[in-house]
C-alpha positions in Angstrom: 10.3 2.1 -3.0 9.4 0.3 -6.2 12.4 -0.8 -8.2 10.4 -1.9 -11.3 8.3 1.2 -11.5 7.6 3.0 -14.7 8.7 6.6 -15.5 5.0 7.5 -15.4 4.6 6.2 -11.9 7.6 8.2 -10.7 6.0 11.3 -12.3 2.7 10.6 -10.5 4.6 10.2 -7.2 6.4 13.6 -7.8 3.0 15.2 -8.5 1.7 13.7 -5.2 4.6 15.3 -3.3 4.1 18.7 -5.0 0.3 18.7 -4.3 0.7 17.8 -0.6 3.6 20.0 0.5 1.3 21.7 3.1 1.0 18.3 4.8 4.8 17.9 5.2 6.3 18.5 8.6 8.0 21.8 9.4 10.5 22.8 8.0 9.9 20.7 4.9 6.6 22.4 4.3 8.5 25.6 3.5 9.6 24.3 0.1 6.4 25.5 -1.3 7.7 29.1 -1.0 10.7 28.4 -3.2 10.9 29.5 -6.8 9.1 27.0 -9.0 12.3 25.6 -10.7 13.9 25.0 -7.3 10.7 23.5 -5.9 10.6 21.0 -8.8 14.2 20.2 -8.5 13.7 19.3 -4.8 10.6 17.2 -5.4 12.4 15.4 -8.2 15.3 14.6 -5.9 12.8 13.4 -3.3 11.2 11.1 -5.9 14.6 9.8 -7.0 15.3 9.0 -3.3 12.0 7.2 -2.9 12.6 5.1 -5.9 16.2 4.2 -5.0 16.7 0.5 -5.6 18.4 -1.6 -2.9 18.2 -5.4 -2.8 17.9 -6.9 0.6 17.6 -10.7 1.2 15.2 -11.7 3.8 13.1 -14.7 4.9 9.5 -14.7 3.8 6.7 -16.5 5.5 3.0 -16.7 4.7 0.3 -15.5 7.1 -0.7 -19.2 7.5 2.8 -20.2 8.4 2.9 -17.6 11.1 -0.6 -18.7 12.4 0.6 -22.3 12.6 4.0 -21.5 14.2 2.6 -19.1 16.8 -0.6 -21.2 17.4 -2.8 -18.2 16.7 -6.5 -18.9 17.1 -7.8 -15.4 16.1 -6.6 -12.3 14.4 -8.7 -9.3 15.3 -7.2 -7.0 12.6 -4.9 -8.0 9.8 -3.2 -4.9 8.3 -1.4 -5.4 5.0 0.8 -2.8 3.4 3.5 -4.6 1.3 4.1 -2.3 -1.7 2.5 -4.1 -4.6 2.6 -7.6 -3.1 -0.7 -7.5 -1.3 -2.2 -10.2 -3.6 0.7 -12.5 -2.8 0.1 -12.1 0.9 -3.7 -12.7 0.7 -3.2 -15.8 -1.6 -0.8 -17.1 1.0 -3.6 -17.5 3.5 -4.9 -21.1 3.7 -8.7 -21.5 3.4 -9.0 -22.9 7.0 -7.2 -19.8 8.4 -9.5 -17.2 6.8 -12.2 -17.8 9.5 -9.6 -16.8 12.2 -9.4 -13.3 10.6 -12.1 -10.9 11.8 -11.1 -7.7 10.0 -8.7 -6.8 7.2 -7.2 -3.5 6.1 -5.2 -3.8 2.9 -3.4 -1.1 0.9 -3.9 -2.0 -2.7 -2.0 -0.9 -5.8 -4.6 -1.2 -8.4 -2.6 -3.1 -11.0 -4.8 -5.1 -13.5 -8.0 -4.3 -11.5 -6.5 -5.7 -8.3 -8.9 -3.7 -6.2 -11.9 -5.5 -7.7 -10.1 -8.9 -7.5 -9.2 -8.4 -3.8 -12.7 -7.1 -3.0 -14.2 -10.3 -4.5 -11.6 -12.5 -2.8 -12.6 -11.0 0.6 -16.3 -11.4 -0.1 -15.7 -15.0 -1.1 -13.8 -15.6 2.2 -16.8 -14.5 4.3 -16.3 -10.8 4.8 -19.7 -9.0 4.4 -18.8 -5.4 5.2 -16.3 -4.3 2.6 -15.5 -0.8 1.5 -12.7 0.8 -0.5 -11.5 4.4 -0.4 -8.7 6.4 -1.8 -6.9 8.9 0.4 -6.9 12.3 -1.4 -3.2 12.4 -0.9 -2.9 9.6 -3.4 -5.2 11.0 -6.1 -2.3 10.9 -8.6 -1.5 7.3 -7.7 -3.6 4.2 -8.2 -3.4 3.3 -4.5 -6.5 2.4 -2.4 -7.4 1.1 1.0 -9.8 -1.8 1.3 -11.5 -2.3 4.7 -13.3 -5.6 5.4 -15.0 -7.1 8.4 -17.3 -10.0 9.1 
């Protein structure tokens, strides 16, 4: 999930799993009925699995490169969920391509006030209706969704 994550972040993720077991699909939701020590052991193992590091090489393109290659005139909805690289994606959009984007939904990991920075970036790019929210599932994590439209 996040190879460079801190121990605190892993603990927050484990707490998120523990607090949301009722939302897990059956039969996984049954872990809440286990003795506390067994329950914690399983959630810790799930956390270790989520934070397992595996390096994969892949080609990366900016949104603007894709717009140019595919001759895209309009993007009705741009959804960004790139695990802490959302700012890189947004900064890879050329100024002339922003007008082609009508709506944006971006999952933001609030590192160094990134939510505020992205909010301002979207406002500067012409988005007038912008809101942020945090899913209650992520209350232990600093993860938010930003919704923006023109």
